[in-house]
mmCIF file of the C-alpha atoms, coordinates in Angstrom:
data_MODEL
# 
_entry.id   MODEL 
# 
loop_
_atom_site.group_PDB 
_atom_site.id 
_atom_site.type_symbol 
_atom_site.label_atom_id 
_atom_site.label_alt_id 
_atom_site.label_comp_id 
_atom_site.label_asym_id 
_atom_site.label_entity_id 
_atom_site.label_seq_id 
_atom_site.pdbx_PDB_ins_code 
_atom_site.Cartn_x 
_atom_site.Cartn_y 
_atom_site.Cartn_z 
_atom_site.occupancy 
_atom_site.B_iso_or_equiv 
_atom_site.pdbx_formal_charge 
_atom_site.auth_seq_id 
_atom_site.auth_comp_id 
_atom_site.auth_asym_id 
_atom_site.auth_atom_id 
_atom_site.pdbx_PDB_model_num 
ATOM 1   C CA . MET A 1 1   ? 57.348 74.295 91.550  1.00 0.00 ? 1   MET A CA 1 
ATOM 2   C CA . ALA A 1 2   ? 58.293 70.952 93.071  1.00 0.00 ? 2   ALA A CA 1 
ATOM 3   C CA . LYS A 1 3   ? 55.833 68.802 95.000  1.00 0.00 ? 3   LYS A CA 1 
ATOM 4   C CA . LEU A 1 4   ? 57.474 67.096 97.988  1.00 0.00 ? 4   LEU A CA 1 
ATOM 5   C CA . ILE A 1 5   ? 56.639 64.926 100.992 1.00 0.00 ? 5   ILE A CA 1 
ATOM 6   C CA . LEU A 1 6   ? 58.336 66.213 104.151 1.00 0.00 ? 6   LEU A CA 1 
ATOM 7   C CA . THR A 1 7   ? 60.156 63.555 106.187 1.00 0.00 ? 7   THR A CA 1 
ATOM 8   C CA . HIS A 1 8   ? 61.164 65.949 108.990 1.00 0.00 ? 8   HIS A CA 1 
ATOM 9   C CA . GLU A 1 9   ? 59.583 69.049 110.452 1.00 0.00 ? 9   GLU A CA 1 
ATOM 10  C CA . VAL A 1 10  ? 60.828 72.173 108.684 1.00 0.00 ? 10  VAL A CA 1 
ATOM 11  C CA . THR A 1 11  ? 60.201 75.463 110.483 1.00 0.00 ? 11  THR A CA 1 
ATOM 12  C CA . GLY A 1 12  ? 57.942 77.712 108.455 1.00 0.00 ? 12  GLY A CA 1 
ATOM 13  C CA . LEU A 1 13  ? 57.081 74.997 105.925 1.00 0.00 ? 13  LEU A CA 1 
ATOM 14  C CA . GLY A 1 14  ? 55.346 72.067 107.596 1.00 0.00 ? 14  GLY A CA 1 
ATOM 15  C CA . ALA A 1 15  ? 55.560 68.912 109.666 1.00 0.00 ? 15  ALA A CA 1 
ATOM 16  C CA . ALA A 1 16  ? 56.676 65.423 108.750 1.00 0.00 ? 16  ALA A CA 1 
ATOM 17  C CA . GLY A 1 17  ? 54.189 63.751 106.416 1.00 0.00 ? 17  GLY A CA 1 
ATOM 18  C CA . ASP A 1 18  ? 52.888 66.978 104.894 1.00 0.00 ? 18  ASP A CA 1 
ATOM 19  C CA . VAL A 1 19  ? 52.770 67.319 101.105 1.00 0.00 ? 19  VAL A CA 1 
ATOM 20  C CA . VAL A 1 20  ? 54.076 70.761 100.115 1.00 0.00 ? 20  VAL A CA 1 
ATOM 21  C CA . GLU A 1 21  ? 54.932 72.670 96.979  1.00 0.00 ? 21  GLU A CA 1 
ATOM 22  C CA . VAL A 1 22  ? 58.175 74.635 97.020  1.00 0.00 ? 22  VAL A CA 1 
ATOM 23  C CA . LYS A 1 23  ? 60.377 76.294 94.445  1.00 0.00 ? 23  LYS A CA 1 
ATOM 24  C CA . ASP A 1 24  ? 62.651 73.954 92.504  1.00 0.00 ? 24  ASP A CA 1 
ATOM 25  C CA . GLY A 1 25  ? 65.894 75.453 93.846  1.00 0.00 ? 25  GLY A CA 1 
ATOM 26  C CA . TYR A 1 26  ? 64.796 75.167 97.487  1.00 0.00 ? 26  TYR A CA 1 
ATOM 27  C CA . ALA A 1 27  ? 63.892 71.526 96.925  1.00 0.00 ? 27  ALA A CA 1 
ATOM 28  C CA . ARG A 1 28  ? 66.997 70.645 94.908  1.00 0.00 ? 28  ARG A CA 1 
ATOM 29  C CA . ASN A 1 29  ? 69.563 72.563 96.980  1.00 0.00 ? 29  ASN A CA 1 
ATOM 30  C CA . PHE A 1 30  ? 68.240 72.336 100.546 1.00 0.00 ? 30  PHE A CA 1 
ATOM 31  C CA . LEU A 1 31  ? 65.404 69.919 101.312 1.00 0.00 ? 31  LEU A CA 1 
ATOM 32  C CA . LEU A 1 32  ? 66.379 66.886 99.225  1.00 0.00 ? 32  LEU A CA 1 
ATOM 33  C CA . PRO A 1 33  ? 70.151 66.797 99.941  1.00 0.00 ? 33  PRO A CA 1 
ATOM 34  C CA . ARG A 1 34  ? 69.585 67.087 103.703 1.00 0.00 ? 34  ARG A CA 1 
ATOM 35  C CA . GLY A 1 35  ? 66.941 64.355 103.703 1.00 0.00 ? 35  GLY A CA 1 
ATOM 36  C CA . PHE A 1 36  ? 64.158 66.642 104.886 1.00 0.00 ? 36  PHE A CA 1 
ATOM 37  C CA . ALA A 1 37  ? 61.883 65.649 101.992 1.00 0.00 ? 37  ALA A CA 1 
ATOM 38  C CA . LEU A 1 38  ? 61.172 63.093 99.282  1.00 0.00 ? 38  LEU A CA 1 
ATOM 39  C CA . THR A 1 39  ? 59.801 63.772 95.818  1.00 0.00 ? 39  THR A CA 1 
ATOM 40  C CA . TRP A 1 40  ? 56.070 63.238 95.635  1.00 0.00 ? 40  TRP A CA 1 
ATOM 41  C CA . THR A 1 41  ? 54.776 60.284 93.662  1.00 0.00 ? 41  THR A CA 1 
ATOM 42  C CA . LYS A 1 42  ? 51.435 58.524 93.560  1.00 0.00 ? 42  LYS A CA 1 
ATOM 43  C CA . GLY A 1 43  ? 53.031 55.589 95.388  1.00 0.00 ? 43  GLY A CA 1 
ATOM 44  C CA . GLY A 1 44  ? 54.304 58.024 97.997  1.00 0.00 ? 44  GLY A CA 1 
ATOM 45  C CA . GLU A 1 45  ? 50.877 58.270 99.622  1.00 0.00 ? 45  GLU A CA 1 
ATOM 46  C CA . LYS A 1 46  ? 51.695 55.063 101.544 1.00 0.00 ? 46  LYS A CA 1 
ATOM 47  C CA . GLN A 1 47  ? 54.858 56.743 102.816 1.00 0.00 ? 47  GLN A CA 1 
ATOM 48  C CA . VAL A 1 48  ? 52.830 59.743 103.990 1.00 0.00 ? 48  VAL A CA 1 
ATOM 49  C CA . GLU A 1 49  ? 50.720 57.514 106.221 1.00 0.00 ? 49  GLU A CA 1 
ATOM 50  C CA . SER A 1 50  ? 53.746 55.745 107.746 1.00 0.00 ? 50  SER A CA 1 
ATOM 51  C CA . ILE A 1 51  ? 55.536 59.063 108.347 1.00 0.00 ? 51  ILE A CA 1 
ATOM 52  C CA . LYS A 1 52  ? 52.449 60.489 110.074 1.00 0.00 ? 52  LYS A CA 1 
ATOM 53  C CA . ALA A 1 53  ? 52.096 57.340 112.210 1.00 0.00 ? 53  ALA A CA 1 
ATOM 54  C CA . ALA A 1 54  ? 55.745 57.585 113.306 1.00 0.00 ? 54  ALA A CA 1 
ATOM 55  C CA . ARG A 1 55  ? 55.298 61.285 114.132 1.00 0.00 ? 55  ARG A CA 1 
ATOM 56  C CA . ALA A 1 56  ? 52.205 60.518 116.197 1.00 0.00 ? 56  ALA A CA 1 
ATOM 57  C CA . ALA A 1 57  ? 54.102 57.852 118.135 1.00 0.00 ? 57  ALA A CA 1 
ATOM 58  C CA . ARG A 1 58  ? 56.851 60.359 119.039 1.00 0.00 ? 58  ARG A CA 1 
ATOM 59  C CA . ALA A 1 59  ? 54.438 63.171 119.920 1.00 0.00 ? 59  ALA A CA 1 
ATOM 60  C CA . HIS A 1 60  ? 52.950 63.805 123.325 1.00 0.00 ? 60  HIS A CA 1 
ATOM 61  C CA . ALA A 1 61  ? 49.658 62.081 123.938 1.00 0.00 ? 61  ALA A CA 1 
ATOM 62  C CA . SER A 1 62  ? 47.869 65.322 124.713 1.00 0.00 ? 62  SER A CA 1 
ATOM 63  C CA . VAL A 1 63  ? 48.268 69.060 124.786 1.00 0.00 ? 63  VAL A CA 1 
ATOM 64  C CA . GLU A 1 64  ? 47.988 68.998 128.590 1.00 0.00 ? 64  GLU A CA 1 
ATOM 65  C CA . ALA A 1 65  ? 50.992 66.684 128.932 1.00 0.00 ? 65  ALA A CA 1 
ATOM 66  C CA . ALA A 1 66  ? 52.998 68.902 126.597 1.00 0.00 ? 66  ALA A CA 1 
ATOM 67  C CA . GLN A 1 67  ? 52.023 72.022 128.549 1.00 0.00 ? 67  GLN A CA 1 
ATOM 68  C CA . ALA A 1 68  ? 53.036 70.366 131.825 1.00 0.00 ? 68  ALA A CA 1 
ATOM 69  C CA . GLN A 1 69  ? 56.463 69.509 130.417 1.00 0.00 ? 69  GLN A CA 1 
ATOM 70  C CA . ALA A 1 70  ? 56.767 73.018 128.925 1.00 0.00 ? 70  ALA A CA 1 
ATOM 71  C CA . SER A 1 71  ? 56.193 74.634 132.323 1.00 0.00 ? 71  SER A CA 1 
ATOM 72  C CA . ALA A 1 72  ? 58.762 72.296 133.904 1.00 0.00 ? 72  ALA A CA 1 
ATOM 73  C CA . LEU A 1 73  ? 61.314 73.109 131.203 1.00 0.00 ? 73  LEU A CA 1 
ATOM 74  C CA . SER A 1 74  ? 60.744 76.860 131.442 1.00 0.00 ? 74  SER A CA 1 
ATOM 75  C CA . SER A 1 75  ? 61.028 76.959 135.239 1.00 0.00 ? 75  SER A CA 1 
ATOM 76  C CA . LYS A 1 76  ? 64.457 75.342 135.560 1.00 0.00 ? 76  LYS A CA 1 
ATOM 77  C CA . LYS A 1 77  ? 67.885 76.180 134.136 1.00 0.00 ? 77  LYS A CA 1 
ATOM 78  C CA . VAL A 1 78  ? 69.601 73.279 132.352 1.00 0.00 ? 78  VAL A CA 1 
ATOM 79  C CA . LYS A 1 79  ? 73.349 72.908 132.869 1.00 0.00 ? 79  LYS A CA 1 
ATOM 80  C CA . LEU A 1 80  ? 75.405 71.706 129.903 1.00 0.00 ? 80  LEU A CA 1 
ATOM 81  C CA . VAL A 1 81  ? 78.944 70.540 130.734 1.00 0.00 ? 81  VAL A CA 1 
ATOM 82  C CA . VAL A 1 82  ? 81.293 70.718 127.717 1.00 0.00 ? 82  VAL A CA 1 
ATOM 83  C CA . LYS A 1 83  ? 85.003 70.786 126.975 1.00 0.00 ? 83  LYS A CA 1 
ATOM 84  C CA . ALA A 1 84  ? 86.353 74.299 126.599 1.00 0.00 ? 84  ALA A CA 1 
ATOM 85  C CA . GLY A 1 85  ? 89.673 76.097 126.360 1.00 0.00 ? 85  GLY A CA 1 
ATOM 86  C CA . GLU A 1 86  ? 91.004 78.589 128.865 1.00 0.00 ? 86  GLU A CA 1 
ATOM 87  C CA . SER A 1 87  ? 89.515 81.516 126.934 1.00 0.00 ? 87  SER A CA 1 
ATOM 88  C CA . GLY A 1 88  ? 86.013 80.053 127.250 1.00 0.00 ? 88  GLY A CA 1 
ATOM 89  C CA . ARG A 1 89  ? 85.821 78.901 123.646 1.00 0.00 ? 89  ARG A CA 1 
ATOM 90  C CA . LEU A 1 90  ? 84.310 75.431 123.163 1.00 0.00 ? 90  LEU A CA 1 
ATOM 91  C CA . PHE A 1 91  ? 85.964 72.523 121.401 1.00 0.00 ? 91  PHE A CA 1 
ATOM 92  C CA . GLY A 1 92  ? 83.187 72.161 118.818 1.00 0.00 ? 92  GLY A CA 1 
ATOM 93  C CA . THR A 1 93  ? 79.626 73.431 119.177 1.00 0.00 ? 93  THR A CA 1 
ATOM 94  C CA . VAL A 1 94  ? 76.573 72.562 121.224 1.00 0.00 ? 94  VAL A CA 1 
ATOM 95  C CA . LYS A 1 95  ? 74.192 70.462 119.136 1.00 0.00 ? 95  LYS A CA 1 
ATOM 96  C CA . PRO A 1 96  ? 70.455 69.828 119.606 1.00 0.00 ? 96  PRO A CA 1 
ATOM 97  C CA . ALA A 1 97  ? 71.276 66.251 120.684 1.00 0.00 ? 97  ALA A CA 1 
ATOM 98  C CA . ASP A 1 98  ? 73.465 67.665 123.482 1.00 0.00 ? 98  ASP A CA 1 
ATOM 99  C CA . VAL A 1 99  ? 70.580 69.833 124.691 1.00 0.00 ? 99  VAL A CA 1 
ATOM 100 C CA . ALA A 1 100 ? 68.162 66.870 124.620 1.00 0.00 ? 100 ALA A CA 1 
ATOM 101 C CA . ALA A 1 101 ? 70.607 64.730 126.629 1.00 0.00 ? 101 ALA A CA 1 
ATOM 102 C CA . ALA A 1 102 ? 71.129 67.509 129.190 1.00 0.00 ? 102 ALA A CA 1 
ATOM 103 C CA . VAL A 1 103 ? 67.369 67.944 129.645 1.00 0.00 ? 103 VAL A CA 1 
ATOM 104 C CA . GLU A 1 104 ? 66.966 64.222 130.257 1.00 0.00 ? 104 GLU A CA 1 
ATOM 105 C CA . ALA A 1 105 ? 69.931 64.173 132.657 1.00 0.00 ? 105 ALA A CA 1 
ATOM 106 C CA . ALA A 1 106 ? 68.370 67.059 134.599 1.00 0.00 ? 106 ALA A CA 1 
ATOM 107 C CA . GLY A 1 107 ? 65.260 64.910 135.161 1.00 0.00 ? 107 GLY A CA 1 
ATOM 108 C CA . LEU A 1 108 ? 62.921 67.085 133.086 1.00 0.00 ? 108 LEU A CA 1 
ATOM 109 C CA . GLY A 1 109 ? 61.687 64.280 130.825 1.00 0.00 ? 109 GLY A CA 1 
ATOM 110 C CA . SER A 1 110 ? 62.811 63.265 127.385 1.00 0.00 ? 110 SER A CA 1 
ATOM 111 C CA . ILE A 1 111 ? 62.576 65.470 124.325 1.00 0.00 ? 111 ILE A CA 1 
ATOM 112 C CA . ASP A 1 112 ? 63.274 64.667 120.705 1.00 0.00 ? 112 ASP A CA 1 
ATOM 113 C CA . LYS A 1 113 ? 66.491 66.239 119.417 1.00 0.00 ? 113 LYS A CA 1 
ATOM 114 C CA . ARG A 1 114 ? 64.710 67.033 116.140 1.00 0.00 ? 114 ARG A CA 1 
ATOM 115 C CA . ASN A 1 115 ? 62.398 69.404 118.012 1.00 0.00 ? 115 ASN A CA 1 
ATOM 116 C CA . VAL A 1 116 ? 65.196 71.482 119.562 1.00 0.00 ? 116 VAL A CA 1 
ATOM 117 C CA . GLU A 1 117 ? 65.918 74.782 117.801 1.00 0.00 ? 117 GLU A CA 1 
ATOM 118 C CA . LEU A 1 118 ? 69.111 76.624 118.704 1.00 0.00 ? 118 LEU A CA 1 
ATOM 119 C CA . PRO A 1 119 ? 68.971 80.301 117.663 1.00 0.00 ? 119 PRO A CA 1 
ATOM 120 C CA . ASN A 1 120 ? 72.644 80.372 116.646 1.00 0.00 ? 120 ASN A CA 1 
ATOM 121 C CA . HIS A 1 121 ? 75.772 78.279 116.999 1.00 0.00 ? 121 HIS A CA 1 
ATOM 122 C CA . ILE A 1 122 ? 76.864 78.008 120.620 1.00 0.00 ? 122 ILE A CA 1 
ATOM 123 C CA . LYS A 1 123 ? 80.665 78.186 120.570 1.00 0.00 ? 123 LYS A CA 1 
ATOM 124 C CA . SER A 1 124 ? 81.528 79.725 123.939 1.00 0.00 ? 124 SER A CA 1 
ATOM 125 C CA . LEU A 1 125 ? 80.630 79.402 127.607 1.00 0.00 ? 125 LEU A CA 1 
ATOM 126 C CA . GLY A 1 126 ? 77.701 81.360 128.999 1.00 0.00 ? 126 GLY A CA 1 
ATOM 127 C CA . SER A 1 127 ? 73.909 81.511 129.183 1.00 0.00 ? 127 SER A CA 1 
ATOM 128 C CA . TYR A 1 128 ? 71.734 80.786 126.150 1.00 0.00 ? 128 TYR A CA 1 
ATOM 129 C CA . GLN A 1 129 ? 68.148 79.981 125.272 1.00 0.00 ? 129 GLN A CA 1 
ATOM 130 C CA . ALA A 1 130 ? 66.821 77.182 123.087 1.00 0.00 ? 130 ALA A CA 1 
ATOM 131 C CA . ASN A 1 131 ? 63.304 76.689 121.741 1.00 0.00 ? 131 ASN A CA 1 
ATOM 132 C CA . VAL A 1 132 ? 61.668 73.239 121.944 1.00 0.00 ? 132 VAL A CA 1 
ATOM 133 C CA . ARG A 1 133 ? 58.500 72.195 120.104 1.00 0.00 ? 133 ARG A CA 1 
ATOM 134 C CA . LEU A 1 134 ? 56.721 69.682 122.343 1.00 0.00 ? 134 LEU A CA 1 
ATOM 135 C CA . HIS A 1 135 ? 53.428 69.533 120.424 1.00 0.00 ? 135 HIS A CA 1 
ATOM 136 C CA . GLU A 1 136 ? 51.988 71.224 117.361 1.00 0.00 ? 136 GLU A CA 1 
ATOM 137 C CA . ASP A 1 137 ? 50.477 73.892 119.610 1.00 0.00 ? 137 ASP A CA 1 
ATOM 138 C CA . VAL A 1 138 ? 52.996 73.919 122.488 1.00 0.00 ? 138 VAL A CA 1 
ATOM 139 C CA . SER A 1 139 ? 56.586 75.097 122.573 1.00 0.00 ? 139 SER A CA 1 
ATOM 140 C CA . ALA A 1 140 ? 58.898 75.949 125.450 1.00 0.00 ? 140 ALA A CA 1 
ATOM 141 C CA . VAL A 1 141 ? 62.013 78.060 125.957 1.00 0.00 ? 141 VAL A CA 1 
ATOM 142 C CA . ILE A 1 142 ? 64.852 76.367 127.818 1.00 0.00 ? 142 ILE A CA 1 
ATOM 143 C CA . ASP A 1 143 ? 67.481 78.400 129.667 1.00 0.00 ? 143 ASP A CA 1 
ATOM 144 C CA . LEU A 1 144 ? 70.870 76.774 129.068 1.00 0.00 ? 144 LEU A CA 1 
ATOM 145 C CA . GLU A 1 145 ? 73.964 77.331 131.175 1.00 0.00 ? 145 GLU A CA 1 
ATOM 146 C CA . VAL A 1 146 ? 77.038 76.174 129.243 1.00 0.00 ? 146 VAL A CA 1 
ATOM 147 C CA . VAL A 1 147 ? 79.894 75.460 131.672 1.00 0.00 ? 147 VAL A CA 1 
ATOM 148 C CA . ALA A 1 148 ? 83.372 73.985 131.210 1.00 0.00 ? 148 ALA A CA 1 
ATOM 149 C CA . SER A 1 149 ? 84.166 70.473 132.331 1.00 0.00 ? 149 SER A CA 1 
ATOM 150 C CA . LYS A 1 150 ? 86.926 70.148 134.903 1.00 0.00 ? 150 LYS A CA 1 
# 
């Protein structure tokens, strides 16, 4: 088992700044190469505090503010304008950063791209849903409408 410090939130494992123990292969092949974690050392405790402070600065101030934004996000459909071919297939895919930019452009507040979870790769025009974690206890579902640019 490998002891790691998470630098990003990993669904089903923990949040940034958490110290976790995972199997060696998961650490070596997934978490460490993607930069989601650092190996735990005694000197790493200082890093844990700075990671938690940065996470707190990005997080909503309160659960109420997160719930207010969640209700605003859930009540409105977000339009995403992308380049697409005549058959409706996109040139590339929709990324979490694209969703975050579209939410901000729609006037629904800013969200962190790292908190956007797309259920699968969006490669064609249509309607989709994305999950957004706004707070440790609050998440929202965004209805996305992917349309072609003219």
